[in-house]
N, C-alpha and C positions, 0 to 999 in steps of 0.2 A: 254526754249521752245524745245531746243533739246531732252530733256527727254520725252517732250509731243509728238514730232514728231516719236519718237520710239515706243510710245504707238499706234499712229494711224497705224504704220507700222504692229504691232503685230496684231491688230485688223483686218487689211485690208487682210494680207498675212499669219497670222498665224506664222510669223518669221520676223525677223529684215532684211530688204532689204535696204542697203546703200543708193542706188540712191534715192529711194522713200523717206527714212528718209531726206536726203538733200533736196530734192525739198520741202517737207512739212514743213521743219523747214524755209526755205528761205520765203515762202508763210506766215507762221506764223509771222516772224519777220517783213515783208514787209506789214502786215495787210491785205492781200488778203484773207486769211481764220481767222477764230477766234476759240479759244477753246469752244468747244460745251456747250450748255446751261445746267444749275443745273437740270432743271426738266426733260429733257431727260435722263441724268445720273440716276437721282433718280428712274425713272421708269424701267430701266435697273437694277439697283441695287436691286430692290423689286424682280426681278426674280432670283436672286443668292440664292443659298441654305444657310440656316441659319446655318453657321459655322464660325469658326475662320478665319478671312481673312488672317492669317499669317500661321497657321499650318494645317488648316482643320478641327480641333477638333470640334465636336458637344456638348460637355459637358462643364458645367461651364462656360456659356458664359457671358461676361460683355461688357459694353460700353467702347471703347477705344477713346481717342481723339488723331487724326492723328497728330496734332499740339498741344503737350501737354499745358493745361491751365497756367502751370507754365512758359512757354516759350512763351507765346503770343497767344495761340490758344483761340478759344472760344467754347460755348456750342451748336452751330448750327448743324443742320443735316448735312450740308456740312463738318463737321469737325469729324463727328462720325462714327465709324464702330464698327461690333462685333469682339470681341476677347476672346479667353479663358483666364480664370485667370492666367494660367501659363505663356503665352505670355505677357499679360497685365503687369503682375508684373515683368517679366524679362526685357521688353522694358523700363520700368520706364518712365523717362521724356527724353529719347533719341529720336533723329529724327529718323524717319523710315529708312532712308538710312544708317544712322550711325549704328543703331541697326542691320539691314539685313547685311550690308557691300555690297561691289561691286559685288561679285559673285551671291549673292542671290537676290538683289533687282530687277533684270529682271523677277523673278519668282512671284512677287507681281501682284494679279490680276489687269489687266488693268483698271477696273473701280476704285478701290481703289487707284492705283497709280495716276490716273487722278484728283481723289478728293485732294490727297496731293499735287500734283503739283500745282492744282489751289489755294490751301491754302498758299503754298510758294509764287506763283506768287503775290497775294494779299498783301502779307507782304513786298516783294520787291518793290512792286508798292508805298507802303506806305513810305517806307523808302527812296525812290529814287535811288535804286541801280540796277533797271532793265536794264539799258543800258550800264553796265560795259561790256567792250569788253574783248576778250580773253587776249589780250596783258596788259590789265589792272587788271588782276585776282589778283594781290597783294593787290588791294584796298580791296577786299573781304577777302583775307587771314588775313589782319591786325585786322579786327574786328571779325574774326570766332573763336567760342569757341571750334572748332574740329582740331587744329594743329596736336595734338598726333595722331588722326584717318589717316589723310592724310599722315603723316610720316610713319605710320605702313603700309600702304597700297603702299607706295612709290610713292604718287601722289602729294606731296606738291607743291604749286604754279602751280599746273595743273587745268584745268577746268575740273571738275567731279561733281556728283551729290551732294557730299558734300558741293560745293560752293552754291547750292540752299539753303542747311541747314544752312549756315552762317548768315542767318538772324535770326534764332531762338535766343532770348536773353537768 
């Protein structure tokens, strides 16, 4: 939910505003606000240019699954984006954050990041791991297929976007 609060901040201010992010995160966590509806996001997505959501290329476009089908994703429109063949092949079956890395993930278009976070949220809800607190992060670490990624970024046993992807089988 913190990552989604960051998206809201980027949408509202065009930048990350820590106080606003914290306030939105708390409201999301407490159920005072909800993640926006799929239909509204779909309408906004239709206004996006038809290019690769990762690099902006307009050539050799393919359909990419945000959550790969090999890792629990489905073929719904909520899980599909346009990607050039090069990015699609390069990403393979990696999670979006794993593939982009910590420095590049915040450059992902807000609508695409929102779709991806909703997919991860649904997977965590089904697995019952949504209520894991920061001090319980090792519960996710033990089932996470990404330990080398966290170690390489120096974020092992810290709460990061990679924890969201720990649900990908």
